N, C-alpha and C positions, 0 to 999 in steps of 0.2 A: 546504403539505406538513405532514403529521402527523409530529411528532418523537417517536419512541419511544426513550427512553434505554435503552442496552444496556450490559452490562459488557464491557470490552475488556481482554484479558490476553494475555501472550505465549504462543505455542504451546510446550507442554512435553511431556515423556514422559507425564505424568499426563493430559494432555488430548488426546493423539494419537489414541486410538481413536474417541472421539466426533467429533472433527474429521474424521477420515478417513471415517467413516460418513455424514457430512452431504452429501458430494458426490463423485462418482466421480473427477473430476480431482484433488480434494484428497487422496483415498486414494492415488493414484499418486505424488503429489509430496511428501506429508507426511514420509516417512523422509528424503528428500533435504533438505528444509528443516531438519529437526532436525540433520542433519550439518553443513549450512552455518552454523547458529546455533552449534553446538559449536566450529566452526572460527573463529568471529568474523567471518564474511563477510556474514552477513545475519541478520535476525530477522523473525519472523512474528507479527503481532498478530491476535488472533481476537476477533470480536464474538460475544457469547453472549446469547441471549434465550429461554429459559435455555440451550438447546443452541447449538452453533455456527451462526451465520447469515451470517457475512461474514468477510473476511480481507484483509490487506494485507501484502506483504513489503517490508521496508526493506533494500535492498542497501547494505552499508557498505564494500564492498571497493574502490570506485573513489574518485576525487578528489572527486566530488560525490555525496552520497547519492541513490539512485535508488529510487523507489517503484514496485513491480511487483505485478501480480496483485490489485489492489484489486477485490474481487468481493463482491457481496451476493447471496445466494440469491434467485431470482426471487420466491418467495412473500413475501419480506421487503423488497422494493424499494419505494421511494417513502415510506419512513418516516424518512429522515434518517440511516440507518445508515452509508451511504457517507461522508457528511459527518463523522460521528463518528469513523470509522476514519481518515479523512484528518487530522483534527485530532489524534488520538492519535499518529499516525505523526510529524506535525510536532513535537509536544511531545516525543516520544522523541528526535528528532534535536536539538532545541534543548537538551535536558538533557545531551547529551554534547558536551563542549567540542570534541573533535576533529572531530566531524561538523558541528557548528554553524559551525566555522571555515571550512568550505567556502564559506559565504556564500549558498548556493542549494540548492534541492531540485529534483530533476528527475524527470519521469515520462514515459512513452510510452503512447500510446493509439492503437488502430486508428483510422485516418482516417475510417472510416465509422461509428464508435461515437459518434454525435452527442450522445447523452444523457450519456455519461461525459465527453466533452470539455466540455460545457456545465457540468457539476458542477465540474470542475477550474477552469474560468474563473471561475465564481461564487466559488470559494474563493481567487482571486488568482493563479492560474497563467496565464502568458502563452505564446503560441505562439512558439517560437524556431527551428523548423525541421521538416524531414521526414526520414524514413529509410525504407529498405526492409528489413524484417525478413528473417531467413534463409529463412523459408518464403514470401517474396514479398509479404507483407502490407505495405501502406503505413501508416506510423505518423506521428502528430504527436509532436513533442518539445515538452514544456511545462516551464517552470521558474517557480519562485517564490523570492524572497529568503528565506533562513532567518531565523528570529526573532532570532538573535544572530550576525550575520555577523562575520567576523574584523575586527579593528581594523587599518588599514594602518600 
């Protein structure tokens, strides 16, 4: 795989318009993500090359940090951007004592999204169960110990 380094930065009001223009789903959800960030419930990291090419949301509202919406635009897939976004999200969690204290990072992926599941497993995530999403989609639940788990 060709690794293309990208710049990864938090979504902000200043980057909202180019982010929203990059993908229709992002345009619809971007204002919601800004509100969640302002409320301290989640944060969104955006990969830029030079414009937005990928994103991941870190949900911080639960007992265990949850990674959601890790997505790389189709034209930019296969360049290691997903791996870089995953590493940046893990580093952001490890840098915050309260989040790192959870001892694990969780994510969910559609059971039929084999390429994403393979990426997560290559990055150290293990299958811990299944769930049915509200819309009926079957999802895998994957977890990885956080870099700095709580000391018992």
